[in-house]
N, C-alpha and C positions, 0 to 999 in steps of 0.2 A: 412562097413568101419567105420561108426559112432560108432557102438557097439564096434568094436575093439579099436577105439581111446579112448572111455570112460574107457574100461577095462585097457588099457595101462596107462591112466592117474591115475586111482585109485591105480594101482600097484606102480606107481612112487611115489605117495603121501605117500602110506603106507611104502614104502622102505625108503623114506626120513625121515619119522617120526621115524622109527626104528633106523636110523643112528643117529639122533639128540637127541634121548631120553637120552643116556648116557652123552652127553655133557651138557644137561640141569641139570641132576642129579649132575654132577661134579661141575657145577657152584653153585648150592645150597649148596653143601658141602663146597665149598670154602668160600662162604658167612658166613656159620656157624662158620668157623675158623677165621674169621676176628677179628682184634683187637677191632673193634667196639662192637662186641658182648661181649667181655671180659670187656670192659669199662662199658657198660650198666649193665651187671650182677654185677660188682663190685660196681658200683655207684660212681666211682672215675676216673678222668683223671689224670694220673701221667705224669708230664712234666719235662724233664731234661734240665738243663742249668748250667752255672757257674756264680754265682753272682760276680759282680765287673766290668762287661762290661758296662760302662756308655754310653748312658742312657737306655740301653736295659734291663739289669737285675742288680739290686742293692739291698743292704740291708739297710733299714732305721734305725733310732735311736731306734725304738721299736723292732728291730729284724725281721721285716716283709720284704718280698720281694716286690720290686716295679720296674717300668720301662715300656718301650714301649712293649717289648715282654711279660711281665707279664700281662699287661692289655689285650693283644690279647689272651693270654692263658686262662685267666679268662673268656673272652667272648666266647671262644671255648667251655670251660666246660659248661657254661650256655646254649649254643646252643644245647648241648647234654643232658641237664637236670641232670648233675652229678656234684660232688664236685671237685674243683680244688686242686690237691695235688702237690706242688712244690718239686722237687728233685734236690737239689744243688749238683753238681758233678764236680770233677776235669776235666778240659778240655782234658787233654791228655788221659783220659780213657772214655770219654763220648760216643764214638761210640761203644766201647766194652760193656759198660753198657746198651746201647740200645739193642744191639744184644743178650744180656743175660737177656733181659726183666726186667731190673731194673726200667724202666719206659716205657711209651707207645709212646712218641713222643719227639723229641728234638725241643724246641722253644728257641733258645739261640744265635741268631746272627750268625748262621752257613752259610758260603759261599758254594754255589754249586761248587764242583770241580769234574773232571772226576775220580780222584783217589778215592774220597769218594763215588762217585756214583757206584763204583764197589762193595761196601760193603753194602750200604743203598740206600733207595729211597728218592728222594726229591719231594716236592710239587713245584708248580710254585712259583716264587719269590714273597715275600710280600714287599720288598724294595730293591733298588739297591744303593750301596755305593762304596767306593774305598779306597785304601791305601793312607795315607797322612803322614806328618813328623813333629815332634816337634824337633827343633834343639836348643842346648844350645846357649844362647845369645852371648857368646864369638865368635861365628862364623858368627854373623850378617854381611851381606855385602859380605861374602866370599862363603857361601853355599846358592845357589839360587834354586836348584832343587835336586832331588835324584841322578842325575848324578854326581854332585859335591862331593858327599859322597863316591863315588866309588874309594877309595884310602886306602891303608893299615894304614895310619896315623889316620883314624877315627874309633871310637868304636861305633857301632850301636846296639841298643837293640831291643828285641821283645819278644813276648809271645810264648813259646814252642808249637809246633803243630798247629800253625795258618797259615792263608794265609799271614799274615804280615811277619812271619818268611820266608815263601816261596818267598815273594817279595824281601826280603833282599838278599837271596841266589841267586836269579835269576838276579836282576838288580843292586845290590850293592855288588857283590861277593868279591871284593878286600878289602872291609872294614873288620875289626875285629868284628865278631858277638858275642853278649852275649845274650843267651836265658834265660828267667825267667819263673817260674811257673805261674805267673799272669801278666797281663798287667799293673797293678798298680805298682808292683815291677820294671818292666821295665821302666816305666815312671819316677819313683822316682830316678832311677839311673842317668837319664838325668837332672832332676830338681836339684839334689844335686851336679851336676858337675862331676860325676864319669864316664859319657859316653857322647858322642857327640850328639847323636840323637836317637829317637825312631821312628820306622815305625809301624803304626797301623791304624785301620779303622777311617775314617773321624769323625763320631760322638763321638768316645772316645777321640780322639785328641782334638777336638773342646771343649768338656766338660772339659778336663784336663787343657787346656790352660785358659779357663774362670775361673776355680775354683782355680788353683794353679800356673799357668804358667807365668802370666804377670810379667815382670821384671826378669825372669829366662830363658825363652825360646822364640823363635819366631816360628810362625806356617806357614809351607808350606802347604796351605790348598787346593791346586789343586790336586785331586786324580790322581794317575798315573797307577791305575789298575781298572779293572771292577769286582765288587763284588756283585753278586745277592744273597741276603740272603733268605733262605727258611726253612720251617719245614722239619724234617727228620724222617722217620719211617723205620721199617724193610722191607726188600724186600719181594715180593710175597703176597702183600695185596692190590689188586686193589680197593676193596670197601672202605677201610680206606683212601687211596690216593684220590679217587674220592670225598669222603666226605670233606676232608681237602681242596682240591682245590675249591670246591663249597663254603665252608666257607670263604676262602680268597677272592674270587671274591665278595661275599656279603659284607664282612667286609670293603673292599677297596672302595666300591661304595655306601654305605648307610650312610656315614658320620662318622662312628666310627674310621676308619683309620686316617682320617684327624684330628679328635679331639685328637687322641693319638699323632700324629705327632706334632701338635701345642703345646701339653702339654710337651712332652719329648725332641723333637729335635729342635723346633723353639725358645725355650728359656731355661734358666737354673734356673727357680724359684724353682725347686725341690732340688737344691743342698744343701739347708739348712737342708733337711731331711735325707741326706745320712749319714750313720754311719761313724764316724771318726775312 
């Protein structure tokens, strides 16, 4: 009985080993195809974003990129021992550019949505924000929330292809919507009195109000949506996704995230450096 048991156990182990050998080989091949290997071989981390989203990615007076996301992207490149290569990209084509390997990762204030997640993979969030509203000062006392703008007499602006645009269409659908190629253009339309309100992410609206809006708009600063921002990569790359999630956890808990937050979101001292 004992001999029979030992033989049976040995056969079982051998059989299991044979079954799992191809799986181990497949995992190794998958790892070799990871974007990590391409980045290390190239010696560069190419990061996609669209400059102009204050205070996450902006262009300074010297033509260099700066902001909350830029600092994080530079830290990510440093953690990999490679050069940070910024790739400024139009937002409406940024997912297509990622999918055609124009860059390795999007670090550009991108909100996780189910629709986007069908095309690309997201890391865990590195910050959570929400949609807020800047309203032309002529409506002060009359417009007190996004609900008050849900009327055909109001013109509301937004940035094409963003969750701000989605929020307008979902929650303020009766208003006349005007979409723009950039959030800056959409905000200027309201600041100049050509539209009634802009719906956009809290940090951008807060920065715009502080820098240009006082005396022209008032700020409905209570977010009415849930917006987790994350890095985005191409699907089918578990090793790169694992690496990025590990980096985010480290970055958020070793003091670097808080320093970046204090620098870019807790004040606007950086506004004097922004390219006019």
